[in-house]
N, C-alpha and C positions, 0 to 999 in steps of 0.2 A: 217573478219575474215582470220582466218587461213585456205589454203583452199593443202588437199597434193592430189596431182598429177602422177598416179600409169603408169607409160603410155613408151613402146619402143623407141615408135618410138618420138627421137627427133628430128627432121622434125614437126614431130608433137605437139608434148608438148613446142613445142616452141614457134610453133604465137598461141596455145592455151592461153597458162602460157601470153605471149602480150593480148590475149581481157581480162582474169580476171584479174590481174593487174590494167589494165583500168576500170575492176570498182571496185577496192576496197579492192580487194581477195588479201592475203597473202599470194603466192602461193612456194609448196615447193616438189619440181620435182624429182619423185625414178625413177627408168629406171627397176627394178627388185622389187620382190613379197622380198628378201631379201632385197632392199633396204626399201620396206616400209612400212617392220615391225620393223624395227631397226630408222622409226624418229614417227615412232609415240611411242616408250618407251623413259620415263618421263623424262623428261630435264627440270622439270623446270620454261621451259618459259609459255605461253600462247595455250591450245591444241586443237588439230584441230578440225574447227565448222562442213565440210565435202572432205574425198575421193572417191575420183573418181577413181573409178577401172578400167584401159583396163584389157581383159577375156584373151586376144595374149602374157602371159610374156615372157621371154627365156627360166627361171629356173621354174617356178610353175601355175600350168591353176592357171588363175586365181580364178576360187569357191574355192579354197583349202586355199590361199590367205586368199582370205571373210569370211574366216571357222576361219581362226586365229588371223585373229584384229575383231568380232567376240568375239572368246575367253576373251580376251584383254579387249577393248574398249568396249564400249556401241558410239560409233564417229557415224552420219548419215553414212550411205555408201552407192556411186550411182554407180549401174558397167554400167563402157561402153566397148560396146559391137557390131561388126556383128551378132552373132546371134542375129537370130529377130524370130525362132521362139514360142510360148506359154512354150512346154516345158526344153526350159531350158529359161523363165522365171518365172515360176514355181523353180525351180531348185535356180536357185541365190535368189530365196527371202526364199526364206527355209533353205538358208545357213546365212538369216540372216540380206543379203541389204533392203535397204531401199526407193529406184529405178532402173530401169532399161533401160535405153536409146543406140536403137537402131542404131548402123554409116549408114550413113554418116542422121544424126542430125542438127537439127537450132541451130543457140547459140543462138537465143532470149530462143528457150523452153529449153537447156541446164542450161543455166544461169536463167532461172524460176523454174525449179527443187530445184534448189543449190538455190535456195531460201526456197520455200518452201520447203523440207527436214529438213535449217537450224533450221526453223523456228518449226517449231514440235519435233527438240530437247531439247528445252532452257524450260525452267519449269515454271511448272503452269500453258502454251499452253494447244498441241491440247490433251494431255495426261490427264487433266486436265476436259477437253472439252469431255472428254467421259468418264467415270466416276458422274455422278452427285447425284448417293447415290447410299446410304450402303450394305449392301445386298448381296449374291449372290441368281443372276437367274439362276433356273433350267425348264430345255427346252429337257424331255429326258433320255439323257443320257447324254446332254451334258451343265456340270455347268458354267456359271460363274462370276467371284468372283469379284465384281469394286469394291474395295480395293483397291486391291490389283493388279488387272489388270491380276485374273489366271485364267484362264481354261483347267482344269479336262476335257475328255469321259470317262467312266469309271472307274472310279477314277482314271485316268492318268495322268498324268499334257500334256497340252498339250504346244511346246511350238510357239506361235505365235510375230508375227514382228510388230513392237507401231501399223503400222498402219491395221496388221489388223486383233488386238485388236481394236481400238479400231474406223473398221467398224463391230466388231461383235455386242461390244458394244454399239455401235444403231438397231444395227437389232433386237438384245434380247431383246432392253425398249420393243420395239412393237410390239410382232406376230403378223403377218399376216397383217399388217399392210402397204401393196405397198412403197417403195419407191427410186424420180426417181432419175436417173442419177446423175439428176442435184444438185436433196440437196442430194444425199449422200457427194458426190465429197465438195458441200461447205459447210458441215459440217463435215465431216471428213479433205479431206486434208486442207481444208480454199482454198477456189478461187475456179470462173468461169473458168478459163480453159480450154478449149474447147478438148486438146490436154491430159488433165490424164483420162480421158474415158479410154485410155484402160490399163490404171490403173490397173481400178477399176479394167478390167474385169477377166486381172492375179492378186489379189488382193482374187479375187472371186472367184475364182480357185483353189488359191492354201489353200483357205480357206479352202474351199469343202473334200480336197484330207486331211491337214493336223487333220480335226472333219472324218476319215471319213463317214461321212452324206451327201455324195449328194443330196440329196435330203431337207437337213435341208435347202439351200438359196439354194430359186427361181428363174429364172428370168423368169420377168414378161415383154415379149414380145412389144417389142415397149416404156417402160414405164421406170422401173429399177429393184428392185429387190425386196424382200420380205422372213422374218424368218418364217421360216412354223412352228407349234407347232406340232405335230404331238400325243400328249393330245388328242386336242384341235377339 
């Protein structure tokens, strides 16, 4: 798999590139946002499978770079940063990042996340699993069209990331049913890896914000989450 590493620290990039290469990745290193965007231009070769994007770049803010990447391509983006607060994570996901890894990170964790987002981007994989039934489902002012992966609130289309839609699609098909965290992680992320739990929390927070219905997804303390049907 081709991987684009966007990192301005040559020492960090060199060490990480060596590790990634040993695990079968073909790494291209970009030292700035501009280099990253140029590297993503179609060149006739195989596309990148994943972008590892550091937010502390010398020429542009990493969030801005993520937005530009998402406007040009659907390649999965994993943000890698020391910014650990939930607000920063939500902002990154809202811009289209597929995952968010906080420094310092475990190399095994990073590799697991890279493989996870790469699998989800393959045709007919996780996206197909999130659309088992035709038609649209309506919960209050929220309408979810499973075949087209389109979500609207009060008639206004809401842009969701792949995993945000997959999570919402899982919950909306069985409103009122409590889904255990482990079950959600298994069905949406297709992994049992415990480190995904924090990613789940961030995606739930992001959905609540984007749908402008904080009470729509209820936290069942110690168990998981359920979608609340206001008309029930």
